[in-house]
C-alpha positions, 0 to 999 in steps of 0.5 A: 630587187635587193639592197642598195647601200653605200660603197664603204664595204666594197672599197677595202676589197679593191684597195687592200694591200694584203692578199690574205685580207683581200681574199677573206673579204672577198669570200665574206662579201661573196657569201653576203651577195648570195643572200642579198643579190641573188635571193630573187633570181635564186628562187625562180626555179620554184616556178619559172620552168613549170610556168614556161612548160605549161605555156608551151604545151597549153596543158599539163603534158609537154612533148620532148621538143617543148621540154628541150626548147624551153630548157634551152631558152632558159639556159641562153637567157641566163647566159646572155642577159645575166652573164654577158649583159649585166656581168660584163657590161652593166656592172661597169657602169658604176656611179662612183661605186654605186649601181641601180637605175637611179644611179645610172640615170644620175650618171647619164643625166650628168653627161648629157645636160642637153637631154636632162629632162628626157633622161629624168623621165626615163629614170622615173619610168625605170624607178616606177617599174622597180616598185611594180616588181617590188610588190610582186616579188614577195607575193609570188615568191612566198606563195610559190614556196608555201604551195610546195606543201600541196605536194606533201599533202593536197589537204593543205590547199585551203591553208596556202593563202592564210599561211602566206599572209601570216609569213608576209605579215611577220616579214613586214612587221620586223622591218622596223628592227632593221635587217643587220642582224638577220642579214648575217644568216641570209648568206649561209642559208642561201648558200645551202639553198643553191647547193641543195637545188644544184644537187637536186638537179644533178641527181636527175641529170645523172639519170638522163644525161641526154637532157644536156643536149638542151645547151644547143641553141638549135632547140630554140630555133626549132621551138620558135619555128614549129609553134611561133604563136605558142613560143611568143607566149612562152617567152614571157614565162621564160623571163621568170628565170631571169627576174632578179638580174637587176639586183646585180647592178642595184647592189653594186655599191654594197658588195663591189663588182668582184664578189658579185661576179665571182658569186655568180660564176662560181655558185649561182649560175652553175647551180641554177643550170643544174636545177633547170636541167634536172627539172627537164630530165625529171619531166622527160622521165614522167613522159612529159607530165608537168605537175610541180617538178621543182618539188616533185623531183625531191622524193622521200625524206628530202621533200619537206626539208626542201619546202622549208628551205624554199620558204626561207629562201623566198623570205630572204628574197622578199626581204632583199627587195623590200630593203631595196625599195627603201633605198630606192625611195631614199634616192628618189627623195634626195633627187627631189623626185618624191617629197621628204619621207620619214627615214629611220636608221636601224644601224649605227655603223651602216648608213644603208640600213634604213626603215621607212614606215610609210613605204613599208606599210604601203608595200605590205598592203599592196603585197597582201592584196595581191596574194588574196586577189590572185590566190595562186603563184601561177596567176601571179606569174602573169603579173610579174614579167612586165615591170621587170622587162620594162626596167631592163629595157630602161637600163639598156637605154641609159647604158647606151648614153653611158657608152657614148658619152662617158666610155666614149665608145665608137657610135657603131659599137655602142649601137650594135651592142645596144641593138642586141640587148635591146632586141632581147629586152623588147622581145621579152617585154612584148611577150609579157605585155600581152598578159596585161588582162591576165594579171599584168595590169597589177604591176603596171597599175603600181608603176603608173601610180608611182610615175604619176606621183613622181611626175607631179612632184617634179612638175609641181616643185618646179612651178612652185620654185618659179613662182616663189622666185618671181615674188621674192627680192634678190638677196644681194639687193636686200643685203645691200639695203640692210647694210646701209640702213641697219635695223636693230641687231641682236646677238647670235646667228640666224640660219635661214633655210631656202632652196633658192640662195639667190633670193631673200628667204620668205622666213627672213622677210617675215622675220624682218616684217614682224620682229623688226630685228636682224641677227649679227650673223645671218646665213642663207643656207641651201641644201643640194643633192649631188648626182653622185652617191657620196660627197667627201667632207672636203666638198661638203661645204661652200661658203660665200660672204655677201657682206658683213651681215650676210653669208651664203652657205651651200651644203652638198650631200650625195643621193645615198646620204642622209642630210645632217645639217649640224654635223655638216656645219661643223665643217665650217669651222675649218673655213673660218666660221666659228659655228656654235649651235647653242647660239644659232637659231634656224628659221624655216618657212612652213608653206600652206599650199592652195590650188590655183587655176593659173599654176600651169598644171590641171587642178587635179594635179595641183591637188595631188601635188598639195596632197603629196606636200602634206605628206612630207616629213618635217624638215627639222627631223629630216635635216636632223636639226635640234628642235629647240633651235628651230623657229618655223614661220608659216606662209600661204602660197597659191600654186 
């Protein structure tokens, strides 16, 4: 997967009134999309065709039927899954310009409140499967590229894993500096990569044009009928050719639909087809000896440059999926599917350029463990397909909800379309799930861990909210009593942060209990996340006067935005509240959670929830409140 940023860069392309500017912007965005969107699927030719042939032949030599059958499967998989499913349909399911599995979940969930919990569960599974993909992509991509040096000289074999670890260590260590500057060269390098693999394949197609007969789907039928058991396993390897297709949708907000579609149709799709067909022609010319066709068909002086270019392309693909993991994690935090995590912004101009230290460290450790544990890209290939196919199946299910609830398609049309896509997705998933014991357990273990964490956090947060509400006093009741019998008032404004604006915040009750005073102005402030990526300033603030002492303020942020309370409160001036941060104190309650047998959750889940809560980033930093204006009050809560 790749970067998921705000839609600000895509909008000028759609709205420009100057054709010259629009054309220039589209070309620039197309170039950027090559590096970010298509980095993953663009490096699949390094290993996909080889793995599929090995699976189909059961050894190192494939016959003509296997070669044409595998090639035909790859051609039609790219055509149906990417060109038809994603380009024609999924990219249209944008959530105010944003894409990705969590954006689709938010879109579907908002249109179907009766099944909100079910759709949330589906979204959690989809997001978790993405993380399973996110740890496999850097490992298999970089490892397969470095293995190209074995084609240059077999003596390089002992250095493949160490060099791969060095490259990955450098890649993860530079994340804290941001990807903005590096991203400027991603597009051109990837453009050169696609042209190079396209020309490489074209040379061998010219030598054996008959390979182009593989475009006929009858070779697929013959392949499936002749050896159905072998074909079933081969389909799992075929899917390696379309890994990265989810990035088209995930990066919709960053580049817009038009540049992504044009880049695929004009450059990526043709070059991929040429390279796969060229590999097929090359293996046929070698009498079916599989070997490592991607690198071996680059003979003479072109071999070393291709290995270097492949390494650069895989690093770019890995960079994209790492950044995508940061973006998806931020969305999950905003949608309250994970605890608050530290988010560092690496660009003053692009809000999507973020760095999450804890996520980066965990990704680096898991990726490097996979490289050491598996040692070869061919072994990692078994671990790759399950999470990606599962993610695509989740997208199909959520897309059906959008088709019926938002697009208002006739039910039979939506069912027919979903059945076609679902049949393909289920077929790929089934052929990959049999590889669980061959390595597929790795991505499933990562996905299961994320599902467990998200489920525990969502469930525990709900129990904590319900228990807190039962023990708190209704705000309207307290405000009325304090107005009748006022305590000593002090000048200034007190802002009490709470997740439940209908109840008196714990920090307010403790302040009254210990200080016996009340500020002249008291604001009960709650921050909510909208089921959309961005919220305009006109919808940011909602103010409600309770009485002359109290006021409720609700700040709304999109799930792609970083909450900034002081900046948002400045908007209140336009609505009559003269907010001055220098005379304002922010009161936050810091909860100390204790496990309780009556929480409604098992004790182990209680402890996991408490552990997750302790990892949460400090609310003062997360909401960007000046530390000198914050008063924290500690409370102990048993859940």
